[in-house]
N, C-alpha and C positions, 0 to 999 in steps of 0.2 A: 885798303879791300879792293878785293879784286869783284870783279862781276861774269856770273857764268849765265845761261840756257840749259833748260830742260823742254824740252821737244817732245813731251808728253805722245801725240802731239797736241791733245783736246779740237781736232778739226771734226765736225758734222760729222755722223756716216753719207750724208748726200755727196762728199766730197769725193770725186775719184783717187785711186791711188796716185794718179800720175800729178795732180793737182797737191796731193798733200806733200807727196813728193817734192817737185815745184818750189815748193812753198818753205819745207825745209831748208833747199838748199839755196832758196835766193834769203831768209833768213841767216843761215849761215852768213854768205855774203857780209850782209850788213853789220854782225855781232864783229866779223874779224875787221870789217873796216875802223870800226867803233873804238877797237880794244879791248874789246871778251877773254878772256882766260879760256875759257871750258865750254863747249858744245854740248851737251848728254841727249841721247836719243834712244826712248821706251822700246821697248822689245815686248809685242801684244800679237795675242794670233786670232781673236774671236770679237773683240771689242770695235763696237761700229767707231765710237768715239775718240777711241785712242789704234788707229792704223795704221802698225807699222810692224809686221812681221819680221822685216829683216832689215833692222838700223843701221850693219855693216855697210850697204848698198848703195844709204845716203852718204855716207861718214869718205866713203872711197872717189863719190862723186862731187865731193867738197874736199878731197886735195888736190881738184885740178884747180879752184877757185877761190883758193883760201892759201894768206901765208904763215900765219904764227897761233893761230886758235888750236887747242885740243878739241881733241873729240874721245866720246866712248857712247860703248851702248850701255843703257841703264835702265836694264840690267839683261845680259846675257840671260835667260831662266835654264837655268844646266842641268834637270833635268828631261828638258827635253831635247838637247843633244849628245849624239855619240862625245865625248870629250878628246877621244887623239882628233878625232876630226877639227872641231871647235879648237883646241890645241894651238894646230898647226894656222888655223886660218887667223886666230887673232894675235898670231906672230908673227906670221907672214903679212896682214896689215898693216901691224904698228910700226914692221918696220920698210913699208911702202909709204906709212906717214913720217919718216924718220924722227920718229920720238914724239908726234903729236898726238898721242893715244895713252888713254888709261881704261881700263876697264871695269864695267860693274858687272857683279854678281848679282842672283838672286834666285831663291824656289820655284817661284811664281804665287801670286796671292789670287788670282782669278778662278773661281768654278769654271766657267767654259773653259776657259784656254787645257784645261786639267782635262775636263772631258772630249776637249780633241783631241790628247795623246792618250785617252784611252783609260785615264784613272778615273775614279767615283768622285776626287773631291783632292782638295792641296793637303788632306793631313799628310801623303804618306811620300811627299814631293819634298821635305827638309833632308831626310838620310842619303837622298838620289844623290841629291844637292854635294855631300860632304863630300858624298864617294866619287862623284864627278871631280871636285875642282883636284883630292887627291890622286887622282889618275892626271891629270891635265899639269899637275907639279913633277909629276914623275918623268912625264912627257917632255916639259921645259926642261929639265936635268938634261938630256941628253945621251943617258947612260944606257946601256941595253936593256931589258926586263921584258918582262911577260907577266900580264896578271889578268887574273878573271875575278870579279869583286862578286859579290849580292847582286846586282844590277847592271853592272858595265864590265867589256871590259878592254883593255889596251895596250901596245905593247913599243917599244923600241928597239930601232932593227941595229941589229950588231955583228963582228966579225963573226960569230957561230950560227950568225941566222942569215949569211946570204944565200942565194942559189947557188951554180953553179959557175956564175962570173962576180968578180966584185963590183956593188953599186956605189956609188958614192951620193952621201945624203946630205939631202940638200938644209941648209941652214934653215930653218922656220923657225927660231925658236923669241921670244921678246926683244926688239930692238933696243941696244944696250946691255942687254941678258936683261935673266931674271927678277934678278935685286934694284934692276930702272924702270920694272911694272910696277905703278900705280893700280892697289883694287879699289874700290870703292861700293857700299854697299845702302841702299837706302832705310830710312826708317819713316814711320808716320803716326800709329800709335802711342802714349805714352808709355806704356810697359812695353816700348818694342822690342822683342830678341833680337832682331834686327841688331841693333844696336853692339850689346853684348859679345854675339857672334863677330861681330866686325875688330872690337876691342880687340879680344882675345886673339886675332888673328894678322893686327895691325894693321887693318885696311881704314881707311877712310869714311866717318861717316857724314852723310846726308839728310838732312832734316826737312822734311816737308811741314810746313806751320802749322801748328794745333794748339795755339799760343805760348804765354810763358809758362807754366807747370810743365808743360809738354817737353818745351827747348830744352830745360833743367834738368830733366828727367833723361834725356838723350843725352846732353852732354855728360853728365856724371856714370847715367849706364854705359857707355863709352871709356871713359878718363877709370873708368874703374879695374874696368875687364883688361885696359891697356897695361896698367901696374899690375896684375894681377899676372902679369906674363911677363913684369920686366920692361915693358915699351913706357916710352913717356909719350904723353898726351900730350896734345900740338893745340894751342886753338885756331890757328892758322888753315890748320887743316879739314874742318869744321864748315862746311858748307849749307846756308839755312836758304830752303825754297822758298818765293811766296811770292802771288801774283803785283803785279806792278804798274801803274799808269799815270806817265807825267806830261806835263803841260806848260804853259805859261804862268797861267796863275790857279788856286783850287779850281777856283767856278770853273774856268774850260777844262780843267782835268775832269772835272765831274759831269759836265754837262758830255765830254767826248766820250766819259770811260761806259756812258751808258747804249754806246752805237756799238761798242767792239764786240768781236769775237768773246771775248773773256765774260763776258755780262753775260752772253747768250748761253754760254758753257755751263755756269752756273744756272743759270734757270731750269735747262732746259737736263743737265747731266749729273754733273756737281753735286747742287745740295741736298738733291735725295742721296744721295752719297752721304755725304757728311751726315747728315739728321739721322739716316740707319744704323754707321756705325759710331757717331756719339764723339766725332771728331768735330764741331763745334765748342763742344763744352769746354774746353781751356779758351780759347776766342772771348765764347760768352764772359766767363767768371772776368779775364782783365776786361771787359767793357766796361763792367758795373752795370751795365741795362738790363733791366728787368723785360726777358723777353724768353720765350720757347725755340729751341732750334726753327717749329715751323714755321715761327714767326717772322722769320729773317727773309727782311727784304732787301733791295737793292742801296739803299742807303744806311744800314746796315751793315752789309758789304765794302761799301766807299769808306766807312767811315772803320772800320775794326778788321775785316780779311784782305781787303786791297789797301796795299802800298801805292795812297791817290792822293796828287796834290801838283802844286810846282815843285821843283827842283828843291828850292830849302827847307817845304816842310818835308817832300820825302825824307832829307838828311834826320830833320828832325826827328821823327817817327822811327830812323833806325839808331839813331844815339840813345834816342831812349828805351829802343830794346834791347839795344846792348849794353847799358848801365843795369839792366835787370839780369839779364841772364848773363853777362861776362865776356859775348863779344863773341865774332868768328873769326873765317879768314873768307869768306866771298859769299854773297847774297845771290842765290841763283834764281831768274827770273822764270816764272811759267810761262809756257808758249801758249798762247789761244791764236785761233783761225780770225785775221781778218782780210782776207781774200778780196773780198769785196771792195773796203777801203782801207788799202793797207797806209798809206801817210800817215795818218794821226799814230798808229802804232809805231811804225820805222820812228818815227821820229823821238816818241816815248824811251825805244830801245835803245837809241844814241845817246841821249840826254841821261840816261840812268850810267850809263861807263865814262862819259865824258865832264858833268856836272854834277852828278852824287858821289859815285864812287870814291875818287879821288878825296874828296872832302869830308867824309865820315870819319869821324874819332871815335875809335873803338879805345874800351878801358886798357887801363895800364899802356 
């Protein structure tokens, strides 16, 4: 089983952009040294707790300090970008990274980001994403065209559109060609339309954990959509995002995790969101605990939301989950702010890659 990092980034609004940037670059270096496969970076424009509006800047910086780990914006919010410009920037950066790059796409799921870009809400964004994707694919194809769509326009120059002199066109397509560029999509709610969208286009699925019913639904939706278009679903492509904290013993892990930025994020930010949108429901179902979402406390988070414990305990929890849902290819650790006391957090990240992931048994 591979392991990855998701840098949402879940840093408190009090952090400066420089602090968030430096923290992300430092975690990427640690993850690369530890053997992580992927490092994914969110794109948000107005969220104080998730403030990285330019993930490609972090990816470019990490190109200088890492050697093996792959990077992805997860995800570029396509309705907010000019598709031709974004297609060239993606292709160019993938060449800078010499293949250590893959791409996440999304329509945008936050109301305040939509308002910033002049929309009343997020309902009108999905068709814009589809048109943007279609134009980006044409740009990557590199054949002459001019197209004005309903929302965007794009083109690619050719012999008939040159000025009075010949211009040599730069090769800013994806590294290794379009077929070599992996695209991925995230899903959160149990009835996620993103999983169907991904499967129909042969994009990889990334599931934010919400209990076993949600995980099964995500896989089934993606797999059925893949097969409907003649593609073969492969569980090695399935990524699952979890909160993880590892220490020498279960008691030590429970003691230390209460002091981390992860717990601070749950108290001050994530719990309210999960309660409002019913995202705890599947987790409560799995737990067997008679509790309402509002009543969830630190101990419930430690026992049922966070993969918390010694390496042996975390392995056991992952194998139990895999037996219930059928397995996956990569566990993705959600990144949280621990700038004031980074050592326990960094140690946990290293142990996930070196002591847990290589030993987890997957079904079949």
